[in-house]
C-alpha positions in Angstrom: 89.3 110.4 91.7 90.2 113.2 89.4 91.1 112.0 85.9 94.2 114.1 85.8 95.8 112.6 88.9 98.2 109.8 88.2 100.0 107.4 90.5 103.8 106.9 90.2 106.7 105.5 92.1 108.1 108.0 94.6 111.5 109.5 93.9 114.2 110.3 96.4 113.3 113.9 96.3 109.8 113.0 97.4 110.7 111.5 100.7 110.4 114.7 102.8 107.1 115.7 101.1 105.7 112.2 101.7 106.7 112.3 105.4 104.9 115.7 105.7 101.9 114.4 103.9 101.5 111.4 106.2 102.0 113.6 109.2 99.2 115.9 108.0 96.9 113.0 107.5 97.7 111.6 111.0 97.7 114.9 112.9 94.1 115.0 114.0 93.8 111.2 114.7 93.6 109.6 118.2 96.8 107.7 117.4 98.7 111.0 116.7 97.4 112.5 119.9 98.5 109.5 121.9 102.0 109.6 120.3 102.4 113.4 120.8 99.8 114.9 123.1 100.9 118.5 122.5 99.2 119.7 119.3 101.8 122.5 118.9 104.6 119.9 118.6 102.7 117.1 117.0 103.2 117.8 113.3 106.9 118.5 113.6 107.6 115.4 115.7 105.4 113.2 113.4 107.1 114.5 110.3 110.6 114.0 111.7 109.9 110.4 112.8 108.1 109.5 109.6 111.0 110.8 107.5 113.1 108.1 109.0 110.7 105.4 107.8 110.0 106.9 104.4 113.7 107.0 103.8 114.1 103.4 105.0 111.4 102.3 102.5 113.4 103.7 99.7 116.0 101.0 100.5 113.9 98.1 101.8 110.5 98.7 100.2 108.7 101.2 98.0 106.6 104.3 98.0 104.0 105.4 95.5 102.4 108.8 95.2 99.9 110.8 93.2 101.5 113.3 90.9 100.1 116.1 93.0 101.5 114.5 96.2 98.2 114.5 97.9 98.2 110.7 98.5 100.9 108.1 99.1 101.6 104.6 100.1 104.7 103.5 101.9 105.5 99.8 102.4 108.3 97.3 103.2 109.4 94.2 101.4 109.4 91.8 104.3 110.3 88.9 102.1 113.2 88.3 104.5 114.4 90.0 107.7 115.4 93.6 107.1 117.5 95.8 109.4 116.3 98.8 111.3 117.0 102.2 109.8 120.6 103.4 110.0 121.4 104.9 113.5 117.8 104.3 114.4 117.9 104.7 118.1 119.8 108.0 118.0 117.7 109.4 115.1 114.4 108.4 116.8 115.5 110.0 120.1 116.4 113.2 118.2 113.1 113.2 116.3 110.7 112.2 119.0 112.4 113.8 122.0 110.4 113.2 125.2 107.8 111.2 123.2 110.3 108.4 122.2 108.8 105.9 124.6 105.4 106.1 123.0 106.9 105.4 119.5 108.8 102.5 121.0 105.6 101.1 122.6 103.7 101.4 119.3 106.5 99.7 117.4 106.8 96.8 119.9 103.0 96.1 120.0 102.5 96.2 116.2 105.6 94.2 115.4 104.5 91.4 117.8 101.3 90.9 115.8 102.8 90.8 112.3 103.3 87.6 110.3 106.5 85.7 110.7 106.4 84.6 107.1 107.4 86.6 104.0 104.9 89.3 103.3 104.4 92.8 102.0 104.0 95.3 104.9 101.8 98.3 103.9 103.0 100.7 106.6 101.2 103.8 105.5 98.4 104.9 103.3 97.8 108.6 103.6 95.6 111.2 101.9 96.1 114.9 102.6 93.0 116.3 104.5 92.5 118.9 101.7 92.1 116.0 99.2 89.8 113.8 101.2 86.6 112.5 99.6 88.1 112.6 96.1 88.6 108.8 95.8 92.4 108.9 96.3 92.5 106.3 99.0 90.5 103.9 96.9 92.7 104.6 93.9 95.9 104.0 95.9 94.7 100.7 97.3 93.5 99.6 93.9 97.0 100.4 92.5 98.6 98.6 95.5 96.4 95.5 95.0 97.4 95.2 91.4 101.1 95.1 92.4 100.5 92.7 95.2 98.8 90.2 92.9 101.9 90.0 90.7 104.2 89.0 93.6 101.7 86.4 95.0 102.5 87.1 98.7 100.3 88.1 101.7 100.0 91.7 102.7 99.7 93.1 106.2 98.7 96.5 107.4 97.8 98.2 110.7 95.0 100.7 110.5 92.4 102.5 112.6 89.1 100.7 113.2 87.1 103.3 111.2 89.0 102.3 108.0 87.6 98.7 108.1 85.2 99.1 105.2 87.8 100.6 102.8 90.4 97.8 103.4 87.8 95.1 103.5 86.7 96.1 100.0 90.2 95.5 98.9 90.5 92.0 100.3 91.9 92.7 103.8 90.6 90.7 106.8 90.8 91.9 110.4 93.0 90.2 112.9 92.9 90.6 116.7 92.9 94.4 117.6 95.9 96.0 119.3 95.0 98.4 122.2 97.6 100.9 123.1 98.1 101.6 126.8 95.6 104.3 127.7 95.2 104.9 124.0 93.3 104.1 120.9 92.6 100.6 119.4 94.4 99.8 116.2 93.3 97.1 113.7 95.9 94.8 112.1 94.6 93.5 108.8 95.9 90.9 106.3 95.2 90.2 102.6 95.8 86.9 100.9 97.5 86.6 97.6 94.9 87.0 94.9 95.9 83.8 93.1 96.0 81.7 96.3 92.9 82.6 98.3 93.4 79.7 100.7 96.8 80.8 101.9 97.1 82.8 105.0 100.1 84.5 106.8 100.8 83.1 110.2 102.5 84.2 113.4 103.6 81.6 115.9 102.7 84.0 118.7 99.4 84.9 117.0 98.4 81.9 114.9 95.8 82.3 112.1 92.3 81.3 113.1 90.8 78.0 111.8 88.6 78.2 108.7 84.8 77.8 109.2 85.0 74.1 108.2 87.5 73.6 111.1 90.6 73.1 109.0 93.8 75.1 109.5 95.0 77.7 107.0 98.0 76.6 105.0 101.4 78.2 105.6 102.7 80.3 102.7 106.4 79.7 103.5 109.0 79.3 106.2 108.4 81.2 109.3 110.7 84.1 110.1 110.8 87.1 112.4 111.2 90.5 110.8 111.1 93.9 112.4 
């Protein structure tokens, strides 16, 4: 990564540029094409929907960016249940238009696979296509990992299958994949707290797999359902 690029907490004024950045990173992916098949509309719809979630993270999570706004992370503090974004249904309908059902399907499927216990939810890691290959994704995940290890909680993310290697290098382990109807396969992944490598997040509907020795992973806290 370029030496002059620094990572900082996103400000309120960054929320729209961050939404646009994530939309640019997603635009050419199979997931984006499944959500919004028309490429002429795709970037605008993605940006408008993402703006809802980036704004929500300012209240119930956090966002970090490079100083040049070419890379960003957006996550949620799911340490307890959090509400949906304000006026979410009407705002999503306005933003997604005729594609709202696809966004609903995506949210339903991914929510069902997430841990029921307190955890950090890394919702987005994005690098602008013009800045790809410069190490920004690795730098952002390294920065993210250092913050996670201070709070000692599991982390969860949903990514594309071609990003396995990057996330695995940062301690994430794959969970059962999620196949979208007539669409791409997404890969949920989890990361254990750095200081408690034997603790795993669980989901009653999707329990953690036994360890190789046959024992069951320990629970990291009381089970809860969050969005």
